[in-house]
GUDOPA-652726 format. One line per 8 residues: number of its first residue (from 1); their letters; for each residue y negated, x, z negated of C-alpha. Coordinates in Angstrom, 3 decimals. Layout:
<rs>
NUM) A) Y X Z  ...
</rs>
This chain:
<rs>
1) MKVGVRAG) -73.844 103.971 -107.643  -72.880 101.703 -110.958  -73.346 103.285 -114.618  -74.264 102.093 -117.878  -72.014 98.759 -118.262  -72.867 97.441 -121.561  -70.753 94.412 -121.743  -69.549 94.703 -125.425
9) CSLLVGMF) -71.868 97.527 -126.914  -73.971 97.377 -130.105  -78.200 98.332 -129.964  -78.829 99.019 -133.470  -82.294 99.326 -133.270  -84.785 96.439 -131.634  -87.507 97.519 -128.826  -90.549 96.576 -130.672
17) AVSVGLGT) -89.094 98.012 -134.392  -90.432 101.543 -132.808  -93.759 102.032 -134.216  -94.443 105.239 -133.252  -97.448 105.141 -131.040  -98.075 101.075 -131.316  -98.919 101.288 -134.881  -98.676 97.380 -135.411
25) VSETKSAP) -95.025 97.159 -134.938  -92.873 97.166 -138.042  -89.809 99.215 -138.927  -88.497 96.054 -141.200  -85.584 93.964 -139.599  -85.763 90.895 -138.627  -83.251 88.204 -139.325  -81.251 87.681 -136.225
33) DAAAFADV) -82.936 83.875 -136.126  -85.705 82.992 -133.741  -86.340 79.969 -135.883  -87.574 82.464 -138.363  -90.464 83.712 -136.594  -93.837 81.303 -137.522  -94.924 81.293 -134.089  -91.286 80.235 -133.116
41) NDSHWAYG) -89.596 77.226 -133.146  -86.863 75.148 -131.319  -88.537 73.191 -129.278  -90.447 76.634 -127.878  -89.609 77.123 -124.535  -87.991 80.629 -124.533  -86.645 79.772 -127.986  -83.319 80.392 -126.633
49) NIQWGLEE) -84.124 83.533 -124.984  -85.478 84.771 -127.862  -82.634 84.287 -130.024  -80.536 85.893 -127.200  -82.402 89.065 -127.344  -82.605 89.269 -131.187  -78.658 88.995 -131.343  -78.052 91.561 -128.576
57) GLIEGYGD) -80.492 94.252 -130.810  -82.889 94.621 -127.472  -86.143 92.450 -129.379  -87.340 91.865 -133.303  -90.331 90.493 -134.661  -93.288 91.956 -136.481  -93.899 92.608 -140.192  -96.151 89.428 -140.420
65) GSFRPSQT) -93.185 87.135 -139.728  -94.430 86.699 -136.260  -92.872 87.156 -132.632  -95.772 86.641 -130.595  -93.989 85.127 -127.149  -97.618 85.104 -125.509  -98.425 88.632 -126.018  -98.350 91.171 -123.186
73) LTEAEFTT) -95.580 93.813 -123.002  -96.940 97.440 -121.839  -94.434 99.314 -119.673  -93.306 101.430 -122.348  -91.861 98.384 -124.473  -90.324 97.212 -121.161  -88.921 100.521 -119.969  -87.843 100.630 -123.903
81) MLTRFYGI) -86.176 96.790 -123.216  -84.789 97.937 -119.745  -82.678 101.214 -121.129  -81.081 99.465 -124.109  -80.262 96.551 -121.948  -78.171 98.975 -119.452  -76.780 100.954 -122.414  -77.678 104.026 -120.349
89) ENEQETTG) -77.711 107.515 -122.234  -79.496 110.521 -121.657  -77.988 113.824 -122.603  -80.436 115.868 -122.103  -83.359 116.572 -125.040  -86.347 114.758 -123.686  -89.598 116.127 -125.305  -92.910 114.427 -124.781
97) SHWADPYY) -95.986 112.936 -126.429  -94.891 109.574 -126.064  -92.674 107.586 -128.338  -91.078 105.739 -125.000  -90.669 109.104 -123.237  -86.671 109.155 -123.915  -86.163 105.933 -122.414  -88.477 106.627 -119.385
105) AQLEPHGP) -85.985 109.635 -118.837  -82.829 107.552 -119.396  -83.719 105.513 -115.956  -86.015 107.765 -114.360  -82.370 108.999 -112.405  -82.175 105.722 -111.211  -85.627 106.126 -109.289  -87.070 102.900 -110.868
113) PLQGLHDS) -90.935 101.752 -110.170  -92.781 102.438 -112.957  -95.559 103.899 -113.022  -95.127 105.578 -116.348  -92.894 108.155 -114.583  -95.698 109.919 -113.334  -98.790 108.813 -114.875  -98.579 108.821 -118.826
121) AAKNQPVL) -101.591 106.653 -119.275  -99.868 103.683 -117.596  -97.049 103.560 -119.864  -99.695 102.041 -122.619  -100.718 99.465 -119.943  -99.469 95.790 -119.178  -96.797 95.524 -117.410  -97.246 93.526 -114.099
129) RETLARTF) -94.904 90.565 -113.039  -94.594 92.429 -109.913  -93.398 95.433 -111.511  -90.938 93.488 -112.943  -89.892 92.232 -109.575  -89.707 95.525 -108.063  -87.928 97.214 -110.786  -85.140 94.306 -111.313
137) SHLNGGTS) -84.884 94.245 -107.426  -84.382 98.166 -107.176  -81.873 98.189 -110.113  -79.695 96.027 -108.246  -79.253 97.217 -104.659  -82.465 95.630 -103.324  -86.273 97.066 -102.334  -88.736 98.279 -104.521
145) EPFGAIRW) -91.324 96.935 -102.049  -93.431 94.277 -103.711  -92.801 91.603 -101.722  -89.518 92.334 -100.480  -88.683 92.510 -104.713  -90.441 89.136 -104.674  -87.999 87.617 -102.201  -85.104 89.390 -103.686
153) MYDAGLTV) -85.795 87.954 -106.998  -85.624 84.268 -105.722  -82.467 84.691 -103.631  -80.842 86.193 -106.686  -81.746 82.996 -108.180  -84.086 84.907 -110.876  -87.157 83.079 -110.943  -88.004 79.762 -109.121
161) GQGYRQGG) -92.256 80.739 -110.510  -94.610 79.554 -112.025  -94.430 75.712 -112.322  -98.206 75.235 -112.336  -99.104 77.367 -109.561  -99.251 75.766 -105.911  -98.189 77.618 -102.983  -95.154 79.260 -101.304
169) ELERFDRL) -92.778 81.338 -103.595  -94.884 84.424 -103.145  -98.429 82.577 -105.010  -96.267 80.766 -107.473  -94.703 83.942 -108.644  -98.233 85.296 -109.912  -97.397 88.483 -109.339  -100.462 90.323 -110.394
177) SDMTRAEA) -100.435 88.469 -114.019  -99.187 90.524 -116.770  -95.705 89.971 -118.374  -95.272 88.859 -121.851  -92.879 89.157 -124.232  -91.080 86.043 -124.022  -91.092 86.289 -120.188  -89.328 89.442 -120.021
185) ITFIERLD) -86.889 88.831 -122.550  -85.726 85.371 -120.378  -85.783 87.740 -116.998  -83.340 89.943 -118.865  -81.270 87.397 -119.627  -80.819 85.916 -116.553  -79.784 89.177 -115.604  -76.695 89.480 -118.281
193) QQQRQGIE) -76.123 85.694 -116.898  -75.424 86.983 -113.664  -73.403 90.037 -114.850  -76.137 92.519 -113.593  -75.212 94.654 -116.600  -75.235 97.537 -114.171  -77.263 99.824 -112.176  -76.275 99.900 -108.124
201) VDTEPQEP) -79.404 101.692 -106.468  -79.222 100.879 -102.494  -81.497 103.613 -100.899  -81.140 102.445 -97.512  -82.877 99.464 -95.860  -81.351 96.270 -94.659  -83.370 95.830 -92.143  -84.668 98.368 -89.809
209) WVVQGMAI) -88.667 96.748 -90.033  -89.715 94.872 -92.817  -93.028 93.476 -93.364  -94.270 91.836 -97.097  -90.432 90.645 -97.421  -89.755 89.468 -93.975  -87.634 90.617 -91.248  -87.408 89.824 -87.100
217) GDTQSELE) -84.484 87.312 -87.358  -85.566 85.188 -90.524  -86.350 81.545 -89.815  -90.200 80.139 -90.108  -88.530 77.929 -92.830  -87.667 81.466 -94.749  -91.206 82.570 -93.982  -93.304 79.146 -95.427
225) AFHGEPER) -91.176 79.137 -98.225  -91.908 82.253 -99.552  -95.781 83.182 -98.225  -96.572 79.297 -97.821  -98.633 78.006 -94.660  -100.417 80.597 -92.725  -104.431 81.513 -93.242  -104.175 81.303 -89.120
233) VTTARLGF) -102.208 80.729 -86.105  -102.759 81.934 -82.815  -101.321 82.349 -79.449  -99.935 85.507 -78.136  -99.935 86.749 -75.020  -96.321 87.453 -75.546  -95.046 83.951 -75.697  -94.980 83.557 -79.554
241) EWHTYHDA) -97.430 82.298 -82.366  -98.792 84.849 -84.591  -98.688 83.285 -88.193  -101.286 85.095 -90.210  -101.458 85.891 -94.053  -104.296 87.981 -95.438  -104.994 87.028 -99.201  -109.166 87.830 -99.032
249) YENFARFG) -108.256 90.586 -96.187  -106.210 92.252 -99.245  -102.695 92.250 -97.845  -102.879 91.757 -94.339  -99.758 90.612 -91.819  -98.754 88.749 -89.293  -95.344 87.255 -88.049  -94.709 86.497 -84.832
257) LRDGEVVA) -92.580 82.856 -84.453  -90.672 81.791 -81.332  -88.729 78.689 -81.832  -88.832 78.723 -85.035  -87.338 82.258 -85.475  -89.423 85.654 -86.076  -89.499 87.988 -83.212  -92.734 89.609 -84.312
265) LSTSKSPF) -94.303 91.724 -87.280  -97.178 93.441 -87.814  -99.765 94.867 -90.711  -102.814 97.205 -91.210  -102.986 96.718 -94.910  -99.830 95.961 -96.192  -97.519 98.444 -96.866  -94.088 97.986 -94.952
273) ESAVGVQL) -90.564 99.321 -94.806  -88.561 101.255 -92.173  -84.525 101.653 -92.173  -86.201 105.609 -90.913  -88.717 106.021 -93.395  -92.060 105.054 -91.752  -94.865 104.607 -93.773  -98.901 103.506 -93.629
281) GMNESEAE) -100.536 107.125 -94.724  -98.434 109.179 -92.483  -99.706 111.631 -90.147  -98.848 110.952 -86.183  -96.754 113.806 -85.388  -94.252 112.799 -88.848  -94.217 109.040 -88.339  -93.661 109.331 -84.002
289) ALVEEDPS) -90.717 111.366 -84.390  -89.100 109.501 -87.437  -89.622 106.391 -84.787  -87.794 108.165 -82.390  -84.816 107.956 -84.703  -84.894 104.139 -84.966  -81.726 102.370 -83.780  -82.742 98.929 -82.871
297) DYRVTLQY) -83.776 97.838 -80.035  -87.530 96.725 -80.980  -90.310 98.091 -79.394  -92.778 99.606 -82.213  -96.311 100.551 -81.804  -97.777 102.648 -84.068  -101.975 103.078 -84.947  -103.602 106.228 -86.213
305) DQHQQDKL) -107.005 106.780 -87.630  -108.546 109.443 -85.683  -111.362 109.761 -88.638  -108.866 110.283 -91.142  -106.334 112.923 -89.949  -104.453 110.694 -87.519  -102.763 108.908 -90.322  -101.215 105.946 -89.576
313) VAMKVTDG) -103.132 102.708 -90.571  -101.305 99.820 -88.685  -97.925 98.680 -86.911  -96.589 96.313 -84.920  -92.834 96.029 -83.853  -91.305 93.209 -81.415  -87.876 92.062 -81.149  -86.195 93.601 -77.917
321) TVNYPTRQ) -85.827 89.837 -76.228  -90.133 89.531 -75.874  -90.906 90.379 -72.614  -94.366 91.645 -71.909  -96.322 89.721 -69.162  -97.992 91.303 -66.073  -101.397 91.001 -64.969  -100.478 88.439 -62.502
329) AMLNRDHE) -98.468 86.393 -65.226  -102.078 86.093 -67.050  -103.923 85.318 -64.059  -101.418 82.474 -63.552  -102.400 80.784 -66.473  -104.190 77.259 -66.582  -107.766 76.707 -67.258  -107.111 75.382 -70.793
337) TLLQMEQD) -104.498 77.816 -71.841  -107.115 80.601 -70.857  -109.682 78.919 -73.025  -107.547 78.676 -75.992  -106.488 81.879 -75.662  -109.858 83.104 -75.991  -110.378 81.397 -78.762  -107.333 82.975 -80.770
345) YQAEMYDF) -108.466 86.769 -79.426  -111.982 86.076 -80.937  -109.918 84.715 -84.001  -107.845 87.487 -84.350  -110.778 89.902 -83.708  -112.697 88.633 -86.469  -109.338 89.083 -88.746  -109.346 93.175 -87.711
353) LNVARVAH) -113.129 93.547 -88.462  -112.998 92.376 -91.946  -109.775 93.963 -92.831  -110.828 96.766 -92.196  -114.217 96.116 -93.857  -112.295 95.241 -97.089  -110.133 98.770 -96.666  -113.275 100.735 -96.960
361) GQTVLPLN) -115.206 98.604 -99.420  -117.118 96.609 -97.613  -118.099 92.671 -97.703  -115.954 90.435 -95.551  -118.463 88.965 -93.119  -118.943 85.470 -92.027  -118.764 84.082 -88.454  -121.466 82.986 -86.918
369) ATVSEVAF) -120.942 80.445 -84.138  -123.659 80.331 -82.626  -124.218 84.248 -81.798  -120.325 84.129 -81.214  -121.195 82.168 -78.241  -124.160 84.544 -77.401  -121.643 86.990 -77.146  -118.869 85.375 -75.435
377) QHSLDMAQ) -121.487 84.662 -72.588  -121.741 88.554 -72.299  -118.154 88.793 -72.142  -117.589 86.206 -69.573  -120.920 87.381 -67.989  -119.310 90.888 -67.423  -116.076 89.652 -66.373  -117.857 87.572 -63.401
385) RNYFSHES) -119.813 90.443 -62.181  -117.429 92.901 -62.961  -119.912 95.431 -65.004  -119.357 96.819 -68.353  -122.807 97.508 -70.062  -124.923 95.925 -72.457  -127.775 95.695 -70.187  -126.968 92.877 -67.466
393) PEGMRALQ) -127.555 93.369 -63.716  -130.885 91.904 -64.037  -131.918 94.442 -67.560  -131.567 91.984 -70.018  -130.314 93.668 -73.097  -128.769 92.817 -76.262  -131.785 92.045 -78.607  -133.370 90.165 -75.860
401) RVREEIPS) -129.967 87.873 -75.847  -129.294 87.060 -79.136  -133.080 86.754 -80.256  -133.822 83.157 -79.584  -130.559 82.375 -81.439  -130.467 84.559 -84.445  -130.907 81.925 -87.504  -134.255 82.111 -89.614
409) GYLFVSEN) -134.418 85.260 -91.799  -131.821 87.381 -90.124  -132.428 90.159 -87.781  -130.175 91.695 -84.878  -128.553 94.951 -85.846  -125.910 96.201 -83.944  -123.317 95.394 -80.535  -120.369 96.521 -80.266
417) ISSAYISP) -118.371 95.715 -76.446  -114.824 97.176 -75.022  -112.868 95.897 -72.377  -109.590 96.732 -70.753  -108.011 96.428 -73.892  -104.761 93.938 -73.516  -105.000 92.550 -77.173  -107.172 92.615 -80.098
425) FSSHRGLM) -104.682 95.041 -81.779  -105.203 97.319 -79.463  -109.064 96.458 -78.991  -110.061 96.972 -82.258  -108.459 99.998 -83.072  -110.213 101.317 -79.730  -113.758 100.232 -81.605  -112.452 101.974 -84.822
433) NSISHRGG) -111.530 105.675 -82.918  -114.903 105.448 -81.692  -117.555 106.883 -84.407  -119.995 104.804 -82.933  -118.332 101.397 -83.202  -116.798 102.135 -85.745  -120.159 102.800 -87.925  -121.329 98.891 -86.190
441) ILREGVEQ) -118.078 97.305 -87.815  -118.047 99.464 -91.185  -122.239 99.155 -91.998  -123.300 98.696 -95.117  -126.101 95.790 -95.542  -124.108 93.675 -92.324  -124.075 89.792 -93.429  -122.849 88.185 -90.264
449) VGIGVSLL) -121.289 88.851 -86.874  -120.989 87.219 -83.797  -117.733 87.485 -81.429  -117.067 86.808 -77.944  -113.804 87.557 -75.540  -113.575 86.531 -71.900  -110.131 86.884 -70.191  -111.597 85.842 -66.800
457) HGETYYTQ) -109.387 86.777 -63.959  -107.039 88.821 -66.260  -109.249 91.292 -67.486  -110.420 91.313 -71.494  -113.623 92.123 -72.685  -115.055 91.901 -75.951  -118.191 91.623 -77.445  -119.410 91.762 -81.310
465) NFLSQTQG) -122.962 91.264 -82.394  -123.937 92.188 -86.074  -126.618 90.213 -88.426  -128.728 91.386 -91.402  -131.398 89.693 -93.522  -132.424 93.089 -94.520  -132.325 95.947 -91.470  -133.422 95.666 -88.238
473) SVQMN) -132.652 98.456 -86.222  -130.810 98.265 -83.126  -127.872 99.894 -82.370  -125.713 99.401 -78.910  -122.021 101.014 -78.655
</rs>
């Protein structure tokens, strides 16, 4: 659906010429010459863009003769600018207390991801670069999911990122920074240069499942160009490598790579897209019903939090060509491979633990290497002697095992153990759905953790030991 082609239309009122609700903005028309502004000359990086915006009637200056190119833009101002760029009109009368309400009403039928449509206070807040990307992408047939929208901006040739930032395209876009007046008009002129003067909304996802802008079938080069280097690379039992990105555990996602191609997606924090409408936060019955409608041949694993009304909190999707190994295949792995997988499982358990803690408002726990070795030895002992208990057959308990290895000033707080879970992904969810184990993971005041995993004899044993400088009560889970 395309609407509002504005080629050839004349817009008489500039966005920044609205005085109602803004206070500092003058109603006096500025001359259509960017060089007339005291703070803009022909050497300014956005001089040509500002000149274009003036000539199109999209922007104006302030009564004091300035343009203020580095001043942040409010969402209301951004909405007004977009509405005028597209030349769309709403025939219905709009009543509202905010000066920009008519402009929101004009865009609302097209479903842009603007917070001001649902929260009046957001209209006067600075608009983020991420919001611009999401809105541009949505109104041009792309996704409104933040990461996918930013990838769309690059693919569409609308951005090359902030030149002063390092890393992948996502990092260089600087998505959570406020948008400035000069940046906004520059991006909108780029839309015009690409003849994107019409709105075209596509509500159907192009891929069955998308996590942080990436889909199964994307290449490793595309992944690293967008996300940069991963925080961690681990070996999955499924014959591929997990490349993990987590942004201090705020936006956790994993991408499974095999022969340079994405064959698996997983997240337990970041929003994702699915063609059938599955979303984080859905209840189990709703999500499972939607998965039944998934036409792809992907294997979909969804996880739910039993202590939060069974809402969806994590997902994993693998390509249909990924084979799940048998227990015998696990037994046949050589010793060196097994040791590496144990280390990788430990790292994955550590990541899942901290994702959960951050999601529940707790601090990230440093990994204590010495206590991790104690935890590993207990997991290994359980595997070698085929028992599952906090207490060894000789009666040695966790406090005794850990006591001599605890750093000076720290106290042993609690221990979690689990077994029979074939992956850290499933083990972590099992722990989180047990109220006592969950309490150990999310406990306030815990300051360090040791984690050990044994895969001996094809079985999996996991041990977590938690330490604190202020708490000394011992809990076994």
